[in-house]
C-alpha positions as CSV (number, residue, x, y, z in Angstrom):
1,M,87.5,115.3,66.5
2,S,89.6,117.7,68.7
3,L,88.9,115.5,71.8
4,L,90.0,112.4,70.0
5,G,93.2,114.1,68.8
6,R,94.3,111.4,66.4
7,N,95.5,111.4,62.8
8,Y,94.8,107.8,61.7
9,S,96.3,108.1,58.2
10,K,99.5,109.5,59.7
11,E,99.7,106.7,62.2
12,L,99.0,104.0,59.6
13,N,101.8,105.4,57.4
14,S,104.2,105.5,60.4
15,L,103.4,101.9,61.2
16,D,103.9,100.8,57.6
17,H,107.5,102.3,57.7
18,G,108.1,101.3,61.3
19,S,109.5,97.8,61.0
20,Q,112.7,97.8,62.9
21,S,114.7,95.4,64.9
22,P,114.4,95.6,68.6
23,S,117.7,97.3,69.0
24,E,116.9,99.8,66.2
25,S,113.6,100.5,67.8
26,G,115.2,101.0,71.1
27,S,117.7,103.4,69.5
28,S,115.0,105.4,67.9
29,T,113.0,105.5,71.1
30,A,116.0,106.6,73.1
31,S,116.7,109.4,70.7
32,E,113.1,110.5,70.7
33,N,113.2,110.6,74.5
34,V,116.2,112.8,74.7
35,H,115.6,116.1,76.2
36,P,118.6,118.4,75.7
37,A,119.8,119.8,78.9
38,G,118.9,123.4,79.5
39,E,116.1,123.5,77.0
40,A,112.9,124.1,78.9
41,G,113.4,121.0,81.1
42,L,111.7,120.4,84.4
43,S,112.9,122.4,87.3
44,M,113.7,120.8,90.7
45,M,110.3,121.8,92.1
46,Q,108.4,120.5,89.1
47,T,110.3,117.2,89.2
48,L,109.6,116.9,93.0
49,I,105.9,117.5,92.4
50,H,105.7,114.8,89.7
51,L,107.7,112.3,91.8
52,L,105.3,112.8,94.7
53,K,102.3,112.5,92.4
54,C,103.7,109.2,91.1
55,N,103.9,107.7,94.6
56,I,100.7,109.0,96.1
57,G,97.7,107.0,94.8
58,T,95.0,104.7,96.0
59,G,97.5,102.4,97.8
60,L,98.2,105.2,100.3
61,L,94.6,104.9,101.6
62,G,95.1,101.2,102.4
63,L,98.1,101.7,104.6
64,P,96.2,101.9,107.9
65,L,94.9,98.4,107.2
66,A,98.4,97.3,106.2
67,I,99.7,98.6,109.6
68,K,96.9,96.6,111.3
69,N,98.1,93.5,109.4
70,A,101.6,93.9,110.6
71,G,101.2,95.4,114.1
72,L,101.6,98.8,115.6
73,L,105.4,98.4,116.1
74,V,106.3,96.0,113.3
75,G,104.2,97.8,110.7
76,P,105.9,101.3,110.8
77,V,109.4,99.8,111.1
78,S,108.8,97.4,108.2
79,L,107.3,100.2,106.1
80,L,110.4,102.3,106.7
81,A,112.6,99.3,105.8
82,I,110.7,98.6,102.6
83,G,110.9,102.4,101.7
84,I,114.6,102.5,102.2
85,L,115.1,99.3,100.1
86,T,112.9,100.7,97.4
87,V,114.8,104.0,97.2
88,H,118.1,102.1,97.1
89,C,116.8,100.0,94.2
90,M,115.8,103.3,92.4
91,V,119.4,104.5,92.8
92,I,120.6,101.1,91.4
93,L,118.3,101.5,88.5
94,L,119.6,105.0,87.8
95,N,123.2,103.8,87.9
96,C,122.5,100.8,85.6
97,A,120.8,103.1,83.1
98,H,123.7,105.5,83.3
99,H,126.3,102.7,82.6
100,L,124.3,101.3,79.8
101,S,123.8,104.7,78.1
102,Q,127.6,105.2,78.2
103,R,128.3,101.7,77.0
104,L,125.8,101.9,74.1
105,H,126.4,105.6,73.4
106,K,122.8,106.5,74.1
107,T,121.5,109.6,75.8
108,F,118.7,107.8,77.5
109,V,117.8,104.3,78.5
110,N,114.4,103.4,80.0
111,Y,113.5,100.6,82.4
112,G,112.4,98.2,79.6
113,E,115.5,98.9,77.5
114,A,117.8,98.5,80.4
115,T,116.4,95.0,81.0
116,M,116.6,94.1,77.3
117,Y,120.2,95.3,76.8
118,S,121.4,93.7,80.0
119,L,119.9,90.3,78.9
120,E,121.7,90.8,75.5
121,T,125.0,90.9,77.2
122,C,124.5,88.1,79.7
123,P,126.4,84.8,79.2
124,N,123.3,82.6,78.9
125,T,122.5,82.0,75.2
126,W,118.8,81.5,75.7
127,L,118.4,84.7,77.6
128,R,120.4,86.6,74.9
129,T,118.1,85.2,72.2
130,H,115.0,86.2,74.1
131,A,116.3,89.5,75.4
132,V,113.6,91.5,73.7
133,W,111.0,90.0,76.0
134,G,112.7,91.8,78.9
135,R,111.5,95.0,77.2
136,V,108.1,93.8,76.1
137,S,107.1,92.4,79.4
138,L,107.9,95.7,81.1
139,L,106.3,97.9,78.5
140,L,103.3,96.3,76.8
141,P,100.8,96.0,79.6
142,S,101.5,99.3,81.3
143,T,98.3,101.0,82.4
144,M,98.9,103.6,85.0
145,C,101.5,106.3,85.7
146,S,102.6,106.7,82.1
147,G,99.4,108.3,81.0
148,M,99.2,110.5,84.1
149,I,102.7,111.8,83.7
150,S,102.5,112.3,80.0
151,A,99.5,114.5,80.6
152,H,101.0,116.8,83.2
153,C,104.7,116.3,83.6
154,N,105.8,118.5,80.7
155,P,105.8,122.1,81.9
156,H,104.4,123.3,78.5
157,I,101.7,120.8,77.8
158,Q,98.9,122.9,79.2
159,G,99.9,125.9,77.1
160,S,98.2,126.7,73.9
161,S,101.5,126.6,71.9
162,N,101.8,122.8,72.1
163,S,101.3,121.0,68.9
164,P,99.9,117.5,68.7
165,A,103.3,116.2,67.8
166,Q,104.8,117.7,70.9
167,A,102.0,116.2,73.0
168,S,102.6,112.8,71.4
169,Q,106.3,113.1,72.1
170,V,105.6,113.8,75.7
171,A,103.4,110.7,75.8
172,R,106.3,108.6,74.4
173,I,108.8,110.1,76.9
174,Y,106.8,109.2,79.9
175,R,105.9,105.6,79.2
176,C,106.0,103.7,82.5
177,P,107.1,100.1,82.5
178,P,105.2,98.3,85.3
179,P,103.2,95.3,84.0
180,H,100.6,95.5,86.8
181,R,98.8,98.6,85.6
182,L,95.6,97.0,84.4
183,G,95.4,95.7,88.0
184,F,95.7,99.3,89.2
185,C,92.7,100.3,87.0
186,S,90.7,97.4,88.5
187,V,91.6,98.8,92.0
188,Y,90.2,102.1,90.8
189,F,86.9,100.5,90.0
190,M,86.7,98.9,93.4
191,F,87.7,102.0,95.2
192,M,85.1,104.2,93.4
193,A,82.4,101.5,93.8
194,D,83.1,101.1,97.5
195,N,82.9,104.8,98.3
196,L,79.9,105.3,96.0
197,Q,78.0,102.5,97.7
198,Q,78.7,103.9,101.1
199,M,77.7,107.4,100.1
200,V,74.5,106.3,98.5
201,E,73.4,103.9,101.1
202,E,74.2,106.2,104.0
203,A,72.6,109.3,102.4
204,H,69.4,109.0,104.4
205,V,71.3,108.9,107.7
206,T,74.0,111.5,106.9
207,S,73.9,114.5,109.2
208,N,75.7,117.8,109.7
209,I,77.3,116.6,112.9
210,C,80.6,114.7,112.5
211,Q,80.9,111.9,115.1
212,P,83.0,108.7,115.1
213,R,81.6,106.0,113.0
214,K,79.8,103.0,114.6
215,I,79.3,99.9,112.6
216,L,75.7,98.7,112.0
217,V,75.4,95.3,110.4
218,L,72.8,96.0,107.8
219,T,72.2,94.3,104.4
220,P,73.5,96.5,101.5
221,I,70.7,97.8,99.3
222,L,72.6,97.0,96.1
223,D,75.5,94.6,95.5
224,I,78.9,96.3,95.0
225,R,79.0,95.0,91.5
226,V,76.0,97.0,90.5
227,Y,77.9,100.2,91.4
228,M,80.8,99.0,89.3
229,L,78.5,98.5,86.3
230,T,77.0,102.0,87.0
231,I,80.5,103.6,86.7
232,L,81.5,101.6,83.6
233,P,79.8,103.6,80.9
234,F,81.1,106.9,82.2
235,L,84.6,105.6,82.2
236,I,84.2,104.3,78.7
237,L,83.1,107.8,77.5
238,L,86.0,109.3,79.5
239,V,88.7,107.2,77.8
240,F,87.4,108.2,74.4
241,I,89.1,111.6,75.1
242,Q,92.6,111.3,73.7
243,N,93.7,114.9,73.5
244,L,96.5,115.4,76.0
245,K,95.7,119.1,76.5
246,V,92.2,118.0,77.7
247,L,93.6,115.3,79.8
248,S,96.0,117.8,81.5
249,I,92.8,119.6,82.8
250,F,91.7,116.3,84.3
251,S,95.1,115.9,85.8
252,T,94.8,119.3,87.5
253,L,91.3,118.5,88.8
254,A,92.6,115.2,90.2
255,N,95.5,116.9,91.9
256,I,93.2,119.5,93.6
257,T,90.7,117.0,94.8
258,T,93.3,114.5,96.1
259,L,95.2,117.3,97.9
260,G,92.0,118.6,99.5
261,S,90.8,115.2,100.5
262,M,94.2,114.2,102.1
263,A,94.2,117.4,104.1
264,L,90.8,116.7,105.6
265,I,91.7,113.1,106.3
266,F,94.8,114.1,108.3
267,E,92.8,116.8,110.0
268,Y,90.3,114.1,111.3
269,I,92.6,111.2,112.2
270,M,94.8,113.5,114.3
271,Q,91.9,114.5,116.6
272,G,91.3,112.5,119.7
273,I,93.5,109.5,119.0
274,P,92.7,106.9,121.7
275,Y,95.6,105.4,123.7
276,P,96.7,102.3,121.7
277,S,97.1,100.0,124.7
278,D,94.8,97.4,123.2
279,L,96.5,97.3,119.8
280,P,99.0,94.5,119.2
281,L,102.6,95.5,118.5
282,M,103.1,92.5,116.3
283,A,100.4,90.7,114.2
284,N,100.6,87.1,113.1
285,W,102.7,85.9,110.2
286,N,99.8,85.4,107.7
287,T,98.5,88.9,107.9
288,F,102.1,90.3,107.7
289,L,102.3,88.8,104.2
290,L,99.3,90.9,103.3
291,F,101.1,93.9,104.7
292,F,104.0,93.3,102.5
293,G,101.9,93.3,99.3
294,T,100.0,96.4,100.3
295,A,103.2,98.3,101.4
296,I,105.1,97.6,98.2
297,F,102.0,98.4,96.1
298,T,102.1,102.0,97.4
299,F,105.6,102.7,95.9
300,E,104.2,103.2,92.4
301,G,106.8,105.5,91.0
302,V,109.8,103.1,90.5
303,G,109.6,103.2,86.8
304,M,109.3,107.0,86.6
305,V,112.7,107.8,88.0
306,L,114.5,107.4,84.7
307,P,112.2,109.6,82.5
308,L,111.9,112.2,85.2
309,K,115.7,112.5,85.5
310,N,115.9,112.7,81.7
311,Q,113.5,115.6,81.6
312,M,115.2,117.7,84.2
313,K,116.8,120.9,83.2
314,H,119.8,119.9,85.3
315,P,119.7,116.1,85.6
316,Q,122.7,116.1,88.0
317,Q,120.4,117.5,90.7
318,F,118.0,114.5,90.5
319,S,119.7,112.6,93.3
320,F,118.8,115.4,95.7
321,V,115.2,115.5,94.4
322,L,114.9,111.7,94.7
323,Y,116.1,111.6,98.3
324,L,114.0,114.6,99.3
325,G,110.8,113.4,97.5
326,M,111.0,109.8,98.7
327,S,111.7,110.9,102.3
328,I,108.5,113.0,102.2
329,V,106.6,110.0,100.7
330,I,107.9,107.5,103.3
331,I,107.1,109.9,106.2
332,L,103.6,110.5,104.8
333,Y,103.1,106.7,104.4
334,I,104.2,106.0,108.0
335,C,102.2,108.8,109.5
336,L,98.9,108.1,107.7
337,G,99.2,104.3,108.2
338,T,100.1,104.5,111.9
339,L,97.7,107.3,112.9
340,G,94.9,105.8,110.9
341,Y,95.3,102.4,112.6
342,M,95.6,104.1,116.0
343,K,92.4,106.1,115.3
344,F,90.2,103.3,114.1
345,G,91.8,100.2,115.7
346,S,90.2,96.9,114.9
347,D,87.5,98.6,112.8
348,T,90.1,99.8,110.2
349,Q,88.7,99.3,106.7
350,A,90.4,98.5,103.3
351,S,90.4,102.3,102.5
352,I,90.6,104.8,105.2
353,T,87.9,106.8,103.5
354,L,85.4,104.1,104.5
355,N,86.1,104.9,108.2
356,L,85.4,108.6,108.0
357,P,82.4,109.9,109.9
358,N,79.0,109.9,108.3
359,C,78.5,113.6,107.9
360,W,78.3,115.8,104.9
361,L,81.9,117.1,105.3
362,Y,83.5,113.7,105.1
363,Q,81.1,112.4,102.6
364,S,82.4,115.2,100.4
365,V,85.9,113.9,101.1
366,K,85.0,110.5,99.6
367,L,83.3,112.3,96.7
368,M,86.4,114.4,96.0
369,Y,88.8,111.5,96.2
370,S,86.5,109.4,94.0
371,I,86.4,112.2,91.4
372,G,90.1,112.5,91.5
373,I,90.5,108.7,90.9
374,F,87.8,108.9,88.2
375,F,89.8,111.5,86.3
376,T,93.1,109.8,87.0
377,Y,91.7,106.6,85.3
378,A,91.8,108.4,82.0
379,L,95.3,109.6,82.5
380,Q,96.5,106.1,83.5
381,F,94.8,104.7,80.5
382,H,96.3,107.0,77.9
383,V,99.8,105.6,77.1
384,P,99.0,101.8,77.3
385,A,96.2,102.6,74.8
386,E,98.9,104.3,72.7
387,I,100.9,101.1,72.7
388,I,98.0,98.7,71.9
389,I,95.8,100.7,69.6
390,P,98.3,101.6,66.8
391,F,98.9,97.9,66.3
392,A,95.1,97.2,66.2
393,I,94.4,99.9,63.7
394,S,97.3,98.8,61.5
395,Q,95.3,95.6,60.8
396,V,92.4,97.5,59.2
397,S,91.8,100.1,56.6
398,E,91.7,103.8,57.5
399,S,87.9,103.9,57.2
400,W,87.6,101.4,60.1
401,A,90.4,102.9,62.2
402,L,88.1,105.1,64.4
403,F,85.7,102.2,65.0
404,V,88.6,99.9,66.0
405,D,90.2,102.6,68.2
406,L,87.0,103.1,70.2
407,S,86.2,99.4,70.3
408,V,89.6,98.5,71.8
409,R,89.3,101.3,74.3
410,S,85.9,100.1,75.4
411,A,87.2,96.5,75.6
412,L,90.1,97.4,77.8
413,V,87.9,99.4,80.2
414,C,85.4,96.5,80.3
415,L,88.4,94.1,81.1
416,T,89.3,96.1,84.1
417,C,85.7,96.3,85.2
418,V,85.3,92.5,84.8
419,S,88.4,91.9,86.9
420,A,87.0,94.1,89.6
421,I,83.6,92.3,89.5
422,L,85.2,88.9,89.7
423,I,87.3,89.8,92.7
424,P,85.6,92.7,94.6
425,R,88.0,92.6,97.5
426,L,89.9,95.9,97.5
427,D,92.4,95.1,100.3
428,L,93.3,91.6,99.0
429,V,93.6,92.7,95.3
430,I,95.9,95.5,96.4
431,S,98.0,93.0,98.3
432,L,98.0,90.6,95.4
433,I,99.1,93.1,92.8
434,G,101.8,94.4,95.1
435,S,103.1,90.9,95.8
436,V,103.0,89.7,92.2
437,S,104.3,92.8,90.3
438,S,105.4,95.6,92.5
439,S,107.9,93.4,94.4
440,A,109.5,92.4,91.1
441,L,109.8,95.9,89.7
442,A,110.9,97.5,93.0
443,L,113.0,94.9,94.7
444,I,113.8,91.9,92.4
445,I,114.8,93.3,89.0
446,P,117.0,96.3,89.8
447,P,119.6,94.3,91.9
448,L,119.8,91.6,89.3
449,L,120.3,94.3,86.6
450,E,123.2,95.7,88.6
451,I,124.9,92.2,88.8
452,V,124.4,91.5,85.1
453,I,125.5,95.0,83.9
454,L,128.4,95.7,86.3
455,Y,129.7,92.2,87.0
456,S,132.4,92.6,84.3
457,E,133.6,95.8,85.9
458,D,135.0,94.2,89.1
459,M,132.0,94.4,91.4
460,S,132.9,93.7,95.0
461,Y,131.6,90.5,96.6
462,V,129.9,92.6,99.2
463,T,127.8,94.4,96.5
464,I,127.0,91.1,94.8
465,A,125.9,89.6,98.1
466,K,123.8,92.6,98.9
467,D,122.1,92.6,95.6
468,I,121.4,88.8,95.9
469,M,119.9,89.3,99.4
470,I,117.6,92.1,98.2
471,S,116.4,90.1,95.2
472,I,115.8,87.0,97.4
473,L,113.9,89.1,99.9
474,G,111.7,90.5,97.1
475,L,111.2,87.0,95.7
476,L,110.2,85.5,99.0
477,G,107.7,88.4,99.6
478,C,106.4,87.8,96.1
479,I,105.8,84.1,96.6
480,F,104.5,84.0,100.1
481,G,102.5,87.3,99.7
482,T,100.9,86.0,96.5
483,Y,100.0,82.7,98.2
484,Q,98.5,84.4,101.2
485,A,96.4,86.8,99.1
486,L,95.1,84.0,96.9
487,Y,94.3,81.9,100.0
488,E,92.3,84.8,101.6
489,L,90.5,85.3,98.3
490,T,89.3,81.7,98.3
491,Q,87.8,82.1,101.8
492,P,84.3,83.4,102.6
493,I,84.1,87.1,103.0
494,N,83.5,87.1,106.7
495,H,86.6,84.9,107.2
496,S,88.9,87.3,105.5
497,M,89.5,91.0,106.2
498,A,87.6,92.0,103.1
499,N,86.5,95.5,102.5
500,S,83.0,95.7,104.0
501,T,80.9,98.5,102.6
502,G,77.7,98.1,104.5
503,V,75.6,100.9,106.0
504,Y,77.2,102.7,109.0
505,A,76.0,105.2,111.5
């Protein structure tokens, strides 16, 4: 059972003795997460790489369509503004965690704990009573970057000297709070199915000559949902692998395929860009709301700034790493989004990979990126499974633990598949998830935390007004972006800018 990598009797015993109050649990978690400075922590370069990895995912490939939804001028400017606000909120989150750790005499406070402890100290009695929900709502449904980082963030995890206990500790350290991670996994399903459908149905017309793609309105051979169901059993088998050392190999493969694919995508879109005289500088208001959701969706690493700083060998250097890394990310976002829209114009698809030429070279790009997403799914899945499954197996005897473990994993994967099947609209689902969840985590919660935590320490009225304005902006984007995405989802496919994956030439 080396691939499964679980000791059920040990887990059941730990669960039996693990009844703690929320504060006690938070204390133990914090102490577990402590990484003594100077002891084999992450270097600046390692931290930078992991920060970049956290923020470069499937959302990046949807940015050309996001720029199209906002306009050639408004899109890049708005993306820059959202990036700056997101980085500022990351800094706010770091400062809040620092103040709380000093106030509570803790070495480390994560996003969920920061929310819980801030609610415990607020003047409202109802909020103080239900403060634990601030932590649960941010932690329980997490399904993405925690597993990925737990598998490859620790510099020693790929070495043979790592014990299962060390690997488990790394998994606990890199739990990522965002509650929209099951939605991310549904996006993975749609992304892989879209690209698989295009590759399969274009195989008979694929050539060695790479020419710009021209749309042919042809009826797809198989419905996109069939491809999702085809992928499902392979993902179920993949998530049965629970050994972090094995998952770290998948992480490396995902990194290599993603890097190679991105290089080839940039190489193509920078060639022969047409003069953008026909492209609108500003799109209409309705499509701009879809832009907001997609743009905020791409900033996936908000919850990782706290554990990454905690794991640095020299945490005081994290500010430099954060500004450098996020500057690279924002520039990459703007360049890919703007150049992609200028290259493909009104034909821009939900994922830029769907616009690539129908030749074997760029079909291999889709294949490589899809393989990377396939492996990343298991990494994203790991830690949320570690949150849900121990509770499930604690309800049964040890002889049934393995069966319950595998059943819960299968059910969670099927849940993400069913979500993708019910709403197979990649661009709109990305915008919806971004509007609903990413806006809250990146723009709404951090400024409110700063007000609650630091209000008693003579905050200036300018700072309070600034925090309120940022939260209101995020709330408005959440409300109107969610409304627009839901409205578009209710329209016929040809009315909305849905991801079309028909046969092309």
